[in-house]
Residue, then its C-alpha position, 0 to 999 in steps of 0.5 A: m323715609l319722608q320726601v324732601q318736597f313734602i317737608r318743604d311744602h308741609k313743614e308745620t304738619v311735619l313738626k306737629g306730627l313729630a311732636k306727637r312722637n316726642f321726637e327730640n330736636a325736631e325743629s333743628i333737624i328739619e332746618e338742617v334738612l331744608s338747609a342741606d336740600e338748598k345746598r344740594r339744589a343750588t349745587q345741582v343747578s351750578l353743575d347743570n349750568t356748567l355741563a350745559e356750557s361745556n356742551k355748548i363750547s364743545k359744539e363750537i369747537g367742532a364748528f371751528f375745526k370744520s371751518g379751519e379756525i384752529q386757533k379759536a378751537s384751541l382757545l376754547k379747548e382750554k376753557t372746556g378743560q377748566l369747565k371739566e375741572q369745575s364740573k368734577a368739583l361740583s359733582e363731588a360737592l353734590n354727592e357730599h350734599t346728597t349723602a348728608l341730606q340722606s343721612l338726616l332723612f334717615q333719622i326722621p320717623n314717619i308722620p303719624h296719621t291724624s287719628v294717632k294721639a300724642g303720647n309718651s309710652e304704651d301706657e297711653n295707647e287707646r283700647i278700641f276693641s275687645e272680644g272673648t271671655i277670659p276663662n276662670l281657671g282657678k288658683n291652681a292655673l299654671p303659666h305656660w313655661e310650667l305647663a311646657k315642662k309638665y307635659n314635656i312639650i317645650d324645653f327651654e333648658l335644652g335650648n339654652k344648652l344648644t344656643g342660649a336663652g331665648f332659643p327654645v326646643y319644641k318637642g312631641k306634641g309641642a312641635k306638632l302644635q307649632r307646625a299646626l299653627i303655622n299651617y293654619f295661619l297660612d291657610k287662613n291667609t291664602q283663603a283670604g286672597y294672599t299669595e303664599v311666598q317662601v323667602p330668604h331668612l337673610v337679607n342684604e343691607a339694601s333690603a334692611m335699609a329699604t324697609g326701615q330696620l336699618p339704621d334704626k334697629e341695627g342693634q336688634m338684628y343679628h349680623c353676619p359680617e363676613d357676608d354682610l347679611y342680616l338675619i331677618p327680624t320679620a318676614e316683612i323685610p324680604i317680602t316687601n323688598m320683592f317689589r323694591g324698584n318696581l314701577l307698577q300700573k294701577s291695575d296691579f293693585p292690590i298686591t297681597c302676600t303671606g309668608y312663614t319664616p323664623c324670625f331673629r331678634r337680639e332684644a338686647g337688654s331683655y330680662g326679668a319675669h315679663v320675658r320668661g318662657l315664650n314671652r320674648l324670644h331671640q328666635f321665633d316663628k311668625v306668619e306675615i301678611v304684606r300689602i302693596e296698595h294704591p294710596e286711595n285704598s290703603y286705609n280701607a286695606l288696613n281695616t281689612m287686615v284688622e278684620h282678618i286677624k280678628s277672624i283668626l282669633r275668633e276661631l281660636k277662641l282666645p280673649y283679645r283686645i286691639l289698641r291704637l298706638c299713641g305717637g310715642d309707641t308707634g314704630f319708626t316707619a309706621a303712620l298708624t299701628f293697631d296692636f292685638e293683645v291676647f290675655s294670658t290668664a295664668q300670668d294675668r296680663w296682656l301679651e302682644i301677638s300682632s301688629a297691623s300697620n300702614f306705612e303710607t309712602f315712608q317705606a315706598n320712598r326708600l324702596k323706590l316703589r312707584f306706580k303710574n297714576k292716571e296722568g301717566k306720572s309716577e307716584l309712590a305706592h303705600t305699603l302695609n304689613g301685619s302679623a297673622l300671627a306671631l306664634p310664641r305668645v299665641l301658643a302661650g295663650i293657648l296653653e294657659n287659657y285651654q289648660t284643664a285638670e286633665g291636660i291642655q285642650i286643643p282649639e277645635v279649629l286646630i284639631p284637623y291640623t294637629g291630629f289630636s285634641m288634648i295634650n296630657 
């Protein structure tokens, strides 16, 4: 969530940033925010003055009672009664103005970083890096959903029977390969200095609001109404919320965490060939990395995250590319996002497997996550997160790119985790 003071002080910067995102009615909503904030501040001043006057009169009443001037004290007591009613009305008005302002702020996305170019869709994202050789598999290469059926390692029909479309069942060597990837990713992350955590798979509304999934992505989250809990679409939510409301010291930075969780996304309206097999699921596994950083170091930290993810893909020997997302494709809460895509040779298309994002102070403002700066004043921290990695499309890439006439080879780096070198 943007800070009101930042909007007041940098209105033109905010409008230019929102224009990069093609955010509709930006000027009108910013004017509404500034108007609501004026009302809130004016009401706060009136309330403070009323309370100060009431406190002053209360002291005078006490003095009159002590001096025996009962009549004067009684007259002032009538005045304090009026002031109490006035302060009550002002408090209610202040709550209304604050709620209205908060509601408006929740509608405004983050301001893109200066390096982010304007754009309407993923077609305008910038390719900034690519690495790896796309294998020549020949005309008989199969997409991963056919390989999964051929080798009996993923059962999409059984998942559909148990739950519905988008909930596959991993079997035999498919299940072991899935577990191997999770353990490998966690080991790589902890070796890089990230602290492993195990977190709940359901969160309350406050947690989802704090990281920006609510109210922006409410329709994409599974909700348990009786308990008012949400199944997590990413481990980013519980891990980042571990630090909600904290006041850090400069010496606490950086805070780095990693965690594995299943993730749940409704993905309402998803259909067609592009979502077949593992391409898009309602339940999938992901290993996440999260960083809490000092503002001065957050973009260096983002580059570190990017290099870390690159190192994993190099070891897996998968052809991949990195995109810097344009304004129109950047997520609601992010200031800058790099997407990693692996090439699916059998499908002849690129599949997103990771995003690494810097949210700057946007999440921290909702989280009330601050630190003491060198002047001793509290300042908002920066939050970052990335997938290292999301499993379904990595697994799809391995199945398709490593297929041979004899079976599916296992990437060399995973063999110690799987205990086998071939699926056949």
